[in-house]
C-alpha positions as CSV (number, residue, x, y, z in Angstrom):
1,X,-0.2,4.9,51.8
2,X,1.1,8.9,52.4
3,X,3.3,9.9,55.2
4,X,4.2,13.2,54.6
5,X,4.0,16.1,52.7
6,X,4.4,15.6,48.9
7,X,6.7,19.4,48.2
8,X,9.1,19.0,45.9
9,X,9.0,15.3,45.5
10,X,9.6,13.0,43.0
11,X,8.2,9.8,42.0
12,X,9.8,6.3,40.7
13,X,7.3,4.5,38.4
14,X,8.3,0.8,37.3
15,X,6.0,-0.7,34.5
16,X,6.5,-4.4,34.5
17,X,5.3,-6.8,32.8
18,X,3.4,-8.0,34.9
19,X,3.3,-5.5,38.0
20,X,3.4,-1.6,38.4
21,X,5.3,-0.6,41.5
22,X,5.6,3.5,41.8
23,X,7.3,5.2,45.4
24,X,7.4,9.0,45.9
25,X,10.4,10.6,48.1
26,X,11.5,14.0,48.7
27,X,14.8,15.1,49.7
28,X,15.2,15.9,53.3
29,X,18.3,16.5,55.6
30,X,20.6,16.1,52.2
31,X,19.1,12.6,52.3
32,X,15.7,10.7,50.4
33,X,12.4,10.3,52.7
34,X,10.1,7.8,51.9
35,X,6.6,9.8,51.4
36,X,4.5,7.4,50.0
37,X,4.4,3.5,47.8
38,X,1.7,1.9,46.0
39,X,2.0,-1.4,43.7
40,X,-0.2,-3.2,41.6
41,X,-0.5,-6.7,40.2
42,X,-3.4,-6.4,37.6
43,X,-1.2,-6.8,34.9
44,X,-0.8,-10.7,35.6
45,X,-2.8,-11.2,32.6
46,X,-0.7,-9.3,30.4
47,X,2.4,-8.6,29.0
48,X,1.7,-6.4,26.1
49,X,-0.6,-4.1,28.0
50,X,-1.5,-1.0,25.8
51,X,-1.3,2.5,26.8
52,X,-4.4,2.7,28.5
53,X,-4.7,-0.1,30.3
54,X,-0.9,1.2,31.8
55,X,-2.2,4.4,31.8
56,X,-5.3,3.8,34.2
57,X,-3.5,1.4,36.6
58,X,-1.4,4.0,37.3
59,X,-3.8,6.3,38.1
60,X,-5.5,3.5,40.3
61,X,-2.3,3.5,42.6
62,X,-1.7,7.1,42.7
63,X,-5.2,7.6,44.1
64,X,-5.3,4.6,46.2
65,X,-1.1,5.2,47.6
66,X,-2.5,9.3,48.0
67,X,-0.1,10.6,45.4
68,X,0.2,13.9,44.4
69,X,3.6,14.8,43.0
70,X,3.6,14.9,39.2
71,X,7.0,14.5,38.6
72,X,8.2,11.4,37.6
73,X,11.0,9.3,36.6
74,X,10.6,5.4,34.4
75,X,12.1,2.8,33.5
76,X,12.5,0.9,30.4
77,X,12.5,-2.9,31.0
78,X,16.1,-3.7,30.5
79,X,15.3,-6.6,27.9
80,X,13.8,-4.6,25.9
81,X,17.2,-2.3,25.6
82,X,20.3,-3.3,24.6
83,X,23.5,-2.3,25.9
84,X,27.1,-2.2,25.6
85,X,30.4,-0.9,26.2
86,X,32.3,0.3,22.7
87,X,36.0,0.7,22.8
88,X,37.1,3.9,20.6
89,X,40.4,4.3,19.2
90,X,42.1,7.7,18.4
91,X,38.9,9.2,18.2
92,X,39.0,13.2,18.5
93,X,36.1,15.3,20.7
94,X,34.8,16.4,17.6
95,X,34.1,13.2,15.5
96,X,33.1,11.3,19.3
97,X,29.3,11.2,17.9
98,X,29.7,9.9,14.1
99,X,32.0,7.4,16.2
100,X,29.5,5.7,18.4
101,X,27.2,5.5,15.6
102,X,29.7,3.6,13.1
103,X,29.7,1.5,15.6
104,X,26.4,1.0,17.1
105,X,25.5,-0.6,13.5
106,X,28.3,-3.0,14.2
107,X,26.7,-3.9,17.7
108,X,23.3,-3.1,17.4
109,X,21.2,-5.8,15.4
110,X,18.0,-3.3,14.2
111,X,18.9,-0.3,12.0
112,X,19.5,3.3,13.6
113,X,16.8,4.7,12.4
114,X,14.7,2.7,14.9
115,X,16.1,3.1,17.8
116,X,16.8,6.3,19.9
117,X,20.8,6.1,20.8
118,X,22.4,7.3,24.3
119,X,25.7,7.1,25.5
120,X,28.9,8.3,27.5
121,X,32.4,8.1,28.3
122,X,33.0,5.4,30.8
123,X,36.3,7.4,33.3
124,X,38.6,4.7,33.6
125,X,41.0,4.9,37.3
126,X,44.1,6.6,37.9
127,X,45.7,3.5,37.2
128,X,44.8,2.5,34.0
129,X,45.3,6.3,32.8
130,X,48.8,5.5,34.3
131,X,49.2,2.2,32.5
132,X,48.0,4.2,28.9
133,X,50.2,7.2,29.4
134,X,53.2,4.3,29.6
135,X,52.2,2.0,26.8
136,X,50.9,4.4,24.2
137,X,52.6,7.6,25.0
138,X,51.7,10.4,22.3
139,X,49.3,8.1,20.5
140,X,45.4,8.8,21.6
141,X,44.1,5.9,23.9
142,X,41.1,4.2,23.7
143,X,37.6,5.3,24.9
144,X,35.4,3.4,26.5
145,X,32.0,4.4,26.0
146,X,28.4,2.7,27.6
147,X,26.5,3.1,24.3
148,X,22.9,2.1,25.1
149,X,19.6,1.9,22.0
150,X,15.8,2.1,22.4
151,X,13.3,1.1,20.0
152,X,12.1,4.4,19.0
153,X,8.4,2.8,19.8
154,X,8.6,2.4,23.4
155,X,9.6,5.2,24.3
156,X,6.6,6.7,22.2
157,X,4.7,4.0,24.2
158,X,6.1,5.2,27.5
159,X,6.0,8.8,26.2
160,X,2.0,8.7,25.9
161,X,1.5,7.2,28.5
162,X,2.6,9.8,30.8
163,X,1.3,12.2,28.3
164,X,-2.1,11.0,29.1
165,X,-2.2,10.9,32.5
166,X,-0.9,14.6,33.0
167,X,2.5,13.6,35.0
168,X,5.8,15.0,33.9
169,X,8.5,12.7,32.4
170,X,11.3,13.9,33.7
171,X,13.7,10.9,32.5
172,X,13.6,7.3,31.4
173,X,16.3,5.0,31.7
174,X,17.4,1.2,31.9
175,X,16.4,-0.5,35.0
176,X,19.6,-1.4,35.1
177,X,20.8,2.4,36.4
178,X,17.7,2.5,38.6
179,X,18.9,-1.1,40.8
180,X,23.0,0.5,40.4
181,X,21.6,3.6,42.7
182,X,19.5,2.3,44.3
183,X,21.0,-1.0,45.4
184,X,25.0,-0.4,45.1
185,X,25.1,3.5,46.2
186,X,28.1,4.6,46.5
187,X,29.9,1.0,46.3
188,X,32.4,1.2,43.2
189,X,33.4,-3.4,43.8
190,X,32.3,-5.2,40.9
191,X,28.6,-7.2,41.6
192,X,26.8,-8.8,40.2
193,X,22.9,-8.3,39.8
194,X,20.4,-10.8,39.7
195,X,16.7,-9.1,38.8
196,X,14.3,-11.5,39.2
197,X,10.7,-10.4,37.8
198,X,7.7,-11.8,36.9
199,X,8.6,-13.6,33.3
200,X,12.1,-12.5,32.7
201,X,15.6,-12.6,34.6
202,X,18.0,-9.9,34.4
203,X,21.8,-10.0,35.1
204,X,24.1,-7.4,35.1
205,X,27.4,-7.4,35.7
206,X,28.7,-3.1,37.5
207,X,31.7,-2.3,37.9
208,X,32.8,1.5,38.9
209,X,28.8,2.3,38.8
210,X,29.0,1.2,35.2
211,X,27.0,-2.0,33.9
212,X,30.2,-3.7,32.0
213,X,27.5,-6.7,31.0
214,X,23.9,-7.2,31.2
215,X,21.8,-10.5,29.7
216,X,18.4,-11.6,30.2
217,X,16.2,-14.5,30.2
218,X,13.1,-15.6,29.9
219,X,12.8,-17.4,33.4
220,X,11.0,-15.4,35.9
221,X,8.8,-16.3,39.4
222,X,5.6,-17.1,37.5
223,X,8.1,-19.9,35.3
224,X,8.9,-21.2,38.8
225,X,4.7,-21.0,39.7
226,X,3.3,-22.4,36.5
227,X,6.2,-25.4,37.5
228,X,5.0,-26.3,40.9
229,X,1.0,-25.8,39.4
230,X,1.8,-28.2,37.4
231,X,4.1,-30.8,38.9
232,X,1.2,-31.1,41.8
233,X,-1.9,-29.7,39.5
234,X,-3.2,-27.4,41.6
235,X,-3.9,-23.9,40.6
236,X,-2.0,-20.6,39.9
237,X,-2.7,-19.3,43.3
238,X,-1.8,-22.1,45.4
239,X,1.0,-22.7,43.3
240,X,2.2,-19.2,44.4
241,X,1.5,-20.1,47.9
242,X,3.7,-22.7,48.1
243,X,6.4,-21.0,46.3
244,X,6.9,-18.5,49.1
245,X,6.1,-21.1,52.1
246,X,8.7,-23.5,51.1
247,X,11.2,-22.0,48.5
248,X,14.7,-24.2,48.5
249,X,13.9,-24.5,52.4
250,X,15.2,-28.5,51.6
251,X,17.4,-27.9,49.0
252,X,19.6,-30.5,49.8
253,X,16.7,-33.2,50.6
254,X,15.3,-35.0,46.9
255,X,12.3,-36.0,48.2
256,X,10.8,-32.7,48.5
257,X,8.9,-31.7,45.4
258,X,8.3,-27.9,45.5
259,X,12.6,-27.2,46.7
260,X,13.2,-29.5,44.1
261,X,10.8,-28.2,41.5
262,X,12.3,-24.9,41.9
263,X,15.5,-25.8,41.3
264,X,15.4,-27.7,38.4
265,X,13.3,-24.1,36.9
266,X,16.2,-21.7,37.8
267,X,18.6,-24.4,36.5
268,X,18.7,-22.0,33.6
269,X,19.4,-18.7,35.1
270,X,22.0,-20.4,37.6
271,X,23.8,-21.5,33.8
272,X,23.5,-17.7,33.0
273,X,24.7,-16.3,36.0
274,X,28.5,-18.8,35.7
275,X,28.3,-17.4,31.5
276,X,28.3,-14.2,32.5
277,X,31.2,-14.7,35.5
278,X,33.3,-16.3,33.3
279,X,32.6,-14.0,30.0
280,X,33.5,-11.4,32.3
281,X,36.3,-12.6,33.6
282,X,37.6,-13.6,30.8
283,X,37.5,-9.9,29.5
284,X,38.3,-7.8,32.2
285,X,40.8,-10.6,34.0
286,X,39.1,-10.0,37.0
287,X,36.3,-11.1,39.3
288,X,32.9,-10.9,40.4
289,X,33.2,-9.7,44.2
290,X,29.3,-10.9,45.2
291,X,26.1,-11.1,43.9
292,X,22.7,-9.3,45.0
293,X,19.6,-10.4,44.1
294,X,16.6,-8.0,43.8
295,X,12.9,-8.8,42.1
296,X,9.8,-10.3,43.9
297,X,12.1,-14.2,44.0
298,X,14.8,-13.0,45.7
299,X,12.5,-13.8,49.0
300,X,12.1,-17.4,48.3
301,X,12.9,-19.2,51.1
302,X,16.8,-20.2,51.0
303,X,17.3,-18.5,47.5
304,X,20.8,-16.8,48.3
305,X,21.7,-19.0,50.6
306,X,21.6,-22.1,47.8
307,X,22.9,-19.8,45.0
308,X,26.0,-19.3,47.6
309,X,26.9,-22.4,48.1
310,X,26.2,-23.6,44.4
311,X,28.2,-20.7,42.8
312,X,30.9,-20.4,45.8
313,X,30.6,-16.4,46.1
314,X,29.1,-14.4,48.7
315,X,24.9,-13.9,47.5
316,X,23.2,-11.0,49.5
317,X,19.4,-9.7,49.0
318,X,18.9,-6.1,47.9
319,X,17.9,-3.5,50.0
320,X,16.5,-0.5,47.9
321,X,15.8,1.4,51.9
322,X,19.4,1.2,53.2
323,X,20.0,5.2,52.1
324,X,16.0,6.3,52.6
325,X,14.7,7.4,55.7
326,X,11.3,6.1,56.9
327,X,9.2,5.5,60.0
328,X,11.0,2.9,61.8
329,X,7.8,1.1,62.7
330,X,7.5,0.7,58.8
331,X,10.1,-1.5,58.5
332,X,9.1,-4.7,59.0
333,X,6.8,-4.0,55.8
334,X,9.1,-2.4,53.7
335,X,12.1,-5.1,54.3
336,X,9.0,-7.8,52.5
337,X,8.6,-5.6,49.7
338,X,12.1,-4.2,49.6
339,X,13.1,-6.5,46.8
340,X,10.4,-5.8,44.6
341,X,10.4,-2.0,44.7
342,X,14.1,-1.7,44.2
343,X,14.0,-0.4,40.3
344,X,11.2,2.4,41.4
345,X,13.2,3.1,45.1
346,X,16.0,3.8,42.4
347,X,14.0,5.6,39.8
348,X,12.5,8.2,42.2
349,X,16.3,8.6,43.7
350,X,17.4,9.9,40.4
351,X,16.4,13.3,40.7
352,X,16.9,14.0,44.6
353,X,20.7,13.0,44.7
């Protein structure tokens, strides 16, 4: 669906395990403007699609959505990328690179030769800096560094995909950063983002726009659909419809099979959220202010309310269109598809902010 001219626009291309989502944005009047969008569920049969299959689907989506821009940003899946905050003590600027690589060997469970490393210093707030000045005096303070490691083979695959399409791949980043950009904006508070995809759920605790803790588990929307299918002995397509029609609407009743099945299936997600909360709180001595849900399964009926009551914390569904302008008549549709487009929106925003 093409809305406007595509001059000086950028694509955000999210290649998931079961779908591909594309958003085209343009900067206009100091704000991101939606030009067009599209998605395909054609990857459902295989999360290990090859370069040619993925490239073909991207090409089809671009054609159907009338996309013309050849400049794109893509995301590496969270579960495939290693991310950690490391502390460096007494390291000079010229020794930073070697110090980061030395620490990376300790925390990355794969040979560094097989990884592409990226890192950046985390700026501490003024209060923390003042405390450092008082306590450390003339000695060099600890430096916090956000370290990211991506398998070379995965990066090579993405480069091949976009090269075959003759699309200019401007940047590759982790999904977490695109979610921060589209869902948090300038919010610097401590927030947990729960991205519930088809086969995995990614959990990130973000503080001052920096992902301080990231975790992934192999439970997603498809896991719930299969559980409903098995319990009711029905096909996956019908189970998928039941899942979104009923959701956790009757979670206080133990008689409704579908809500009960969903609750049992997502129990591991709830436990992982609790574990992440405790881990972060024990290490950083502060709690999480709210949880933002993203991904297709965020739209399950009463899911946010159920998590809020279970975890005793404010839980909301993320809105990636909050800082994007679009025709008002599209709002109902964009609200409906918003959670599944969060990564793609964040990717396209990278080049226009």
